[in-house]
C-alpha positions in Angstrom: -7.7 -26.2 -57.2 -8.7 -25.8 -60.8 -9.1 -28.4 -63.5 -6.2 -30.4 -64.7 -5.7 -31.2 -68.4 -6.2 -34.9 -67.5 -9.5 -34.2 -65.7 -10.7 -32.4 -68.9 -9.6 -35.4 -71.0 -11.3 -38.0 -68.8 -14.5 -36.1 -68.2 -17.5 -38.2 -69.4 -20.8 -36.7 -70.4 -24.2 -38.5 -70.4 -25.8 -38.9 -73.8 -29.0 -37.5 -74.7 -31.0 -37.5 -77.8 -30.3 -34.4 -79.2 -26.9 -33.9 -77.6 -23.7 -32.8 -79.0 -21.6 -34.7 -81.5 -19.3 -36.9 -79.6 -16.3 -36.3 -81.8 -16.6 -32.6 -81.6 -16.9 -32.7 -77.8 -13.8 -35.0 -77.7 -11.9 -32.6 -80.0 -13.0 -29.6 -77.9 -11.9 -31.4 -74.7 -8.6 -32.2 -76.2 -8.0 -28.6 -77.4 -9.1 -27.2 -74.0 -6.9 -29.7 -72.1 -3.9 -28.8 -74.4 -4.6 -25.1 -73.9 -4.8 -25.5 -70.2 -1.7 -27.6 -70.2 0.1 -25.0 -72.3 -1.1 -22.2 -70.0 0.1 -24.1 -66.9 3.5 -24.7 -68.5 3.7 -21.0 -69.4 2.5 -20.1 -65.9 5.2 -22.4 -64.4 7.9 -20.8 -66.7 6.7 -17.3 -65.8 6.6 -18.2 -62.1 10.2 -19.5 -62.3 11.2 -16.4 -64.4 9.5 -14.2 -61.8 11.3 -16.0 -59.0 14.6 -15.5 -60.7 13.8 -11.8 -61.4 12.8 -11.4 -57.8 16.1 -12.9 -56.7 18.0 -10.6 -59.0 15.9 -7.7 -57.8 16.8 -8.6 -54.2 20.4 -8.9 -55.1 20.3 -5.5 -56.8 18.5 -4.0 -53.8 21.2 -5.4 -51.5 23.9 -4.1 -53.8 22.2 -0.7 -53.9 22.0 -0.6 -50.1 25.7 -1.7 -49.9 26.6 1.0 -52.4 24.6 3.6 -50.6 26.2 2.8 -47.3 29.7 2.7 -49.0 29.1 6.1 -50.5 27.9 7.5 -47.2 30.9 6.0 -45.4 33.2 7.3 -48.1 31.7 10.7 -47.8 32.0 10.7 -44.0 35.6 9.5 -44.4 36.3 12.3 -46.9 34.7 14.9 -44.6 36.6 13.5 -41.6 39.9 13.5 -43.6 39.2 17.1 -44.7 38.4 18.2 -41.2 41.6 16.5 -39.9 43.6 18.1 -42.6 42.3 21.5 -41.8 43.0 21.0 -38.1 46.5 19.8 -38.9 47.1 22.7 -41.3 45.9 25.1 -38.5 48.3 23.4 -36.0 51.2 23.7 -38.5 50.4 27.3 -39.1 50.1 28.1 -35.4 53.4 26.3 -34.7 55.1 28.1 -37.5 53.8 31.5 -36.2 55.0 30.6 -32.7 58.4 29.7 -34.0 58.5 32.8 -36.2 57.5 35.0 -33.2 60.2 33.2 -31.0 62.9 33.8 -33.6 61.9 37.5 -34.0 61.8 37.9 -30.2 65.2 36.3 -30.0 66.6 38.5 -32.7 65.2 41.6 -31.0 66.7 40.5 -27.7 70.1 39.9 -29.4 69.8 43.3 -31.2 69.0 45.0 -27.9 72.0 43.3 -26.3 74.3 44.3 -29.2 73.0 47.9 -29.0 73.6 47.9 -25.2 77.1 46.5 -25.8 77.8 49.1 -28.5 76.7 51.9 -26.1 78.9 50.4 -23.3 81.9 50.3 -25.7 81.2 53.8 -26.9 81.1 55.0 -23.3 84.3 53.1 -22.5 86.0 54.6 -25.6 84.9 58.1 -24.7 85.9 57.6 -21.1 89.3 56.3 -22.2 89.8 59.3 -24.6 88.7 61.7 -21.9 91.2 60.2 -19.3 93.9 60.0 -21.9 93.3 63.7 -22.9 93.3 64.6 -19.2 96.5 62.8 -18.5 98.2 64.2 -21.6 97.1 67.7 -20.6 98.3 67.1 -17.1 101.7 65.9 -18.4 101.9 68.9 -20.7 101.2 71.2 -17.8 104.0 69.5 -15.8 106.4 69.8 -18.8 105.4 73.4 -19.3 106.0 74.1 -15.6 109.2 72.2 -15.7 110.4 74.2 -18.7 109.5 77.5 -17.0 111.3 76.4 -13.9 115.0 77.2 -14.7 116.3 75.0 -12.0 115.0 71.8 -13.6 117.0 70.5 -16.6 114.9 68.5 -19.1 116.5 65.8 -21.1 114.7 64.4 -24.1 115.2 60.7 -24.6 116.7 59.4 -27.8 115.0 56.7 -30.0 116.4 53.8 -28.1 115.1 55.1 -24.7 111.7 55.9 -26.3 111.4 52.3 -27.4 112.1 51.1 -23.9 109.6 53.5 -22.4 107.0 52.4 -25.0 107.6 48.7 -24.1 107.4 49.5 -20.4 104.1 51.4 -21.0 102.8 48.6 -23.2 103.7 46.0 -20.6 102.0 48.0 -17.8 98.8 48.4 -19.9 98.7 44.7 -20.7 99.1 43.9 -17.0 96.1 46.2 -16.1 93.8 44.7 -18.7 94.3 41.2 -17.3 
């Protein structure tokens, strides 16, 4: 270990004849001791300051590491959230397309059923008109033959009898439809 200020102050030198002036040596020793003491105090202050700065530096390093890891985690979280959002959007779009396709398919099926029903009703209507025409023509032939046959007397019904006949026909038609 180096000299202490007290060692400098207490140092004794032997005297010689042509030696140094004692008061000057004492003054120099005192100045050197004071300078050394001052330097040691300053060194102690600087050491404490350095220790404090090192602690702050370590705290800042730790904070920097924490911030780095937080930023990395936040970035990973944001990327994961974005990826999840994209997947969810794709699922929603896929689901919407499937629903749309199902609705379109259902509408096409119903349209085909309606077209089939329309064709059936058209066929039924045409068949009915053809049968009706055939029967009317058949009755007209019978009437025509009956008129040409002089032995048959044809009586035409009055309005009251026509209403009864129409009711009877209407009643017969409703019975057949059931």
